[in-house]
N, C-alpha and C positions, 0 to 999 in steps of 0.2 A: 504494500500500500504506500501511497505517496501523498504529500500535501499538494494543494493547488493554490497558487498565489496569483491574484488578478490585481494589477495596479493601473489605475488611470485608464481603464479600457474605454476606447472610443470607436464608434462606427458611423460612417457617413456614406450616403448614397448621393454622389454629386454634392449639391449644396444643402442637402437635407441631413441633419444630424439625428441619429436614432438611438445611439448609446452615448451617454454624456459623462465620461470620466468615472467609471465604476471601480470601486475597490472592494475586494472580497478575499478573505483568507479562509481556506478550508484545511483543517488539520488532518493528518493521516488517519484513515478509518472513519472519518466523520461523514454523516449522512446529511447533506445540505440540499434544501429545496428552494428553487427560484420560483416565486409565485407572483401573480399579478394579472390584471385584466388583459384581454386580447389586445395585441399591438403594443404591449409595454416593452418589448425587446428581449424577453426571457429566452425564447427559442433562438433568436439571433445570437445572443450571448453564448448559449450552449454550443452552437455551431462554430463559433469562433474558438472556443476551448478545444473542440474536436478537430479544428483545422479545415472545416468545410466552408468556412467563410473567412475572407481576409479581414484583418483588423486595420483600422485607420490610425490608431494611436494607442500607446500604453504597452504593457507586457503581460504575458501569460507564462507562468512557470509551473511545471509539474515536477515535484521534487526539487532538485537543485538546478534543473535545466530550463532555460528560457526556450519556449517552443514556438515562438512567433513564426519562424521561417521553416519549421519542420512539417513534412507531409503527415497526414493523419495516421498512416501506418507506422510512422516512426515516433509517435507520441506515447505509446504504451497505454492506449485507452481502448475501450470497447463501448459501442453505442447501441442502445436499444430504441428502436423507432416506434412511432405511433401506429404505423401500418404493418408492423412485423417484418416486412421486407424479406420474406422467405422465398427460396427458389421452388416453384411449384413442381418441377420435374424431379426433384430430389426427395429422398426419404428424410425423415427426422434426423437420423444418424448422419446422413450425408450433409444436410444443412448445418448441423452443429460442427462437423469436422472440416467444412470446406475451407475456412480461413487458415486452419493449420496445414491443410494440404497445399494451399497456395504458398505458404511460408516454407514448404519443403520438409515438414516433419515426417517421420517414418510412420508407416501404417500402424505399427504397434503403439507408438506414442499417441497417435490420433485415437485409436480404439480405447486406450487407457483414459484419455482426457474426456472423451465422449461418455464413456461408462460412468466416470466419476460425476460428471455434470448431470447425467440422466438420473443417477441415484439421488443426488441432492434435490432435484426438481420433481421426482416421481414420474419420470418419463420412460422408464425401462420398457413398459408394455407397448409403447408407441413408436419405438425406434425404426420399425420397418414401414410405418405409414407415411403417406405424403400429406402435405398441408391441406389439401382439399378434403381430407377425411378427418380433420381435427376441428374441435370447437375453438371459439375465439380465445378462451382462456388457455387451452392447450397450445395454440399457436404462439401466444405471448410467452408461455414457459419455454417453448423451443427457441424463441428469439433471445430470451435470457440465457438459455443454455449455450447458445452459439457465442454469447459474450463471455460466459464463465470459462469455456474451454481455453480461451486465450490467456487466462490468468493475468489480466491487465492490472496496472497500478490504480487506474481510475475507471469507474463505470459512469457512463453518461446515459440518462434516461430522458427521452423527449416525449412527454405526454403519453406514456405507454398504456394507460388504462382507459383513454378517452373513447375507444371504440367498443368497450365492454358494457354489458347491462349493469344496473345498479348493484344487484346481488353479487355478481362476479367481481365487480370492482372492489367491494368490501373484502372478498376472499383473497384477491390478488394483492391488495394492500398488505394484508397479514403475511402473505407468502414472501413478498419483497422485503418486508421488515425482518422476517425470520432469516431470509437469505443473507441479508446484511449482517445480522448477528452471528451467523455461522462463518461467513467468509472474512468479515472484518475489513472489506475493501472500501476505499474512499468512493462515495457516490455523490454525483451532482445530478439533480433530478428536476425537471421542469414540469409544472402543471399550472392550470388556471383554477383548479379545484382546491379551495382553501381547506376543505375537510381532509383531503389527502395530505396537504402540508401539515396540518395540525396533528394528525395521527401518526405520521411516519417520520418526520424530520427530527434530527438532533438540533438543527439550526435552520431558521427560515430567513431568506432574503426577499423582502417585499419590494418589487419593482413597480414603477409608475412612470410612463412616458420616458423610458430610457434612463431613469435615475433611481438610485436606491433610496427608499423612504425609511426603512429601518431594518436592522439585522439583530436577531436574537433567538432565544429558545421559543418554542411555540407558546408556552404558558406565559412567558415574560411579555411577548408581544400582545397576547390576548388581554392580560391584566394591566399592562402598562404601555399602551400604544403611544407612539411619539406624536401622532397627529390624527386628525379626523379621517384622513384617507385610510390609514392602517386600521383604525378602530372600526370603520365601516366595512372594510374588505374582509377582515378575519372575524369569523363568527357566523353561525347559521342557525336561525335567521340573523340578519345583520343588526348592529346596534341601532337603537332609536336615537334620533337627534331632535332637539327642540331649541328654538330661539328663546333666549332667556335674559333676564336682567337681575343682577344681584341686589336683593332688597332684604335688609334685616336678617342676614345670615341664611337667606333662602335664595333659590333660583326661581324667579317669578316668570311664569310663562305668559304668552301673549294674551290669554283670557283671564289672567289674574291668579291662576292656581300657583301655589308655592310648594317647592320641594325643599325640605330642610337639608342643609349642607352637612350637618353633623360635624365630624372631625375636620372637614375641609373649610368650615367657617373661618373667616379671617384670612384665608389664602388669597382672596381676590377682593378688589376694592368695591365699596358701596356704589351702586349705580352702574357698574361695568356691564356692558353688553357682551354676551358670549353664547356659545353653543353648549347645551347640556346633553351629555350622552348617557343613556341607560340601556344596558343589555336586556334582552327580552326575559331572561331567566331571573333578573334581579327585581322584577315587579311581581308582587304577590297580592292575591285578593284580600282586601281588608275593608269592611264597611266604614271604618273610621280613617282610612288612608288619605293622604294628602292629594292624590291624583285621581281624577275622574275622566272616564272616556266612554264614548258611545261605540257599541259593538257594530262592526261592519260585516264581519264574517267569522265563523267558528269552524275550525278544521280539526276534528278528533282523529288522532293517528293510532289510538289504542293505548300506547304507553304515555303519550303526551297529548295536550290540547293546545293548538295554536289559535290565538285570538287576534284578529286584525281589528284595530280600533282607530277612532278619530280622537286624538287628545289635543286640546287647544288648537284645533284646526290643522293639525299635522298627522300624517299617517304613523301608526305605531304598531308594534307586534309584541304580544306577551306569550310566553310559553309556560304552561302549567303542567305539573306532574299529575294532577288530579283531573277527573272529568268534570265537565261543567254543563249545568242546565241553564242555558241562556239562548237568546235569539238576537238576530240583527235588530238594531234600534235600542236594545237595552242599555242602560247606564250602569257601569261598574266602577268601583273604587279600588285603588291599589296603594299598598305601602311600597316603599323603596328600601332595598337592603342597604344599610349604611356601610360605608367602606367600599362600595362598588359604584360610586358616582364619578363620572368623568366630565371634565370641563375643558373646553377648547376655545382658543381665541377666535373671535367672530370673523376677523379678516384673514389671518394667516392659516387658521385651522390647527395651529400647534397646540399640543397639550399644555395645560396650565398646572 
């Protein structure tokens, strides 16, 4: 396993800058996920690390080697793509061993490496099948097996689960995490799915418009977002935001409702206008609670109940562990879990 060091990475297409001086340090054996909305530059950045895209500025180092000018085959990396990229005419075993064959490995070495990877991924019964006879999850495992046989210093994953159904994505998340724990190889993984990022990563890099918004552990970013963008991007359902004014140690909403600031009282000046952020799970039903909202929609999922509300003229979501007898148009009151209140500057969006 090797470290990956990215310093002042830049990418331009003519006069259009798409990556703006990104710095990321990945420790040996670390599982790092690049996450962000479509078009934020995460796949472009991964392709630059892989050598599939030229860089316009900065350096990329794998271990102690600067790899800016090295061909992909010389970077000691293996990449797993979104569309599997399997050879349809080859069996699973042939697909997995093809890169080793091209590199001049002996048949015995190829067979050994393929057998080892197949055992790790549970592919032994499928080695004689062709991709057309495999499910989506099995094809993705073959794509991972093809990467494993090369024993690279760094694995690169480009949205590998986006073509799978919801149930299979959950299963494959667990398999990739278990694979990382077993192999201990450095992984750089791209996804637009923040649930994947939260459940799999040792460290998350949140990108937006070609810039890094924040880097940290999943729970650190969830509990302590640096700005409104990170707060709104991480979490499902997303954080609720309300325009507010500080009034007598409360955040006063547009309709006059007030949310007590608790331990955060005194951190912001009286009369300051800001954005109040409340995660859906921090609002709990309470007839005497400070917040009131009109129900727009109730979505029971069995284990949880999602409530879409209008609070102070703004859309909000509440997630309850209990089931709820209510209907559209009903008024409900909520308490706010103290210590889970987020405040953001009205103009810059930076956390206060």
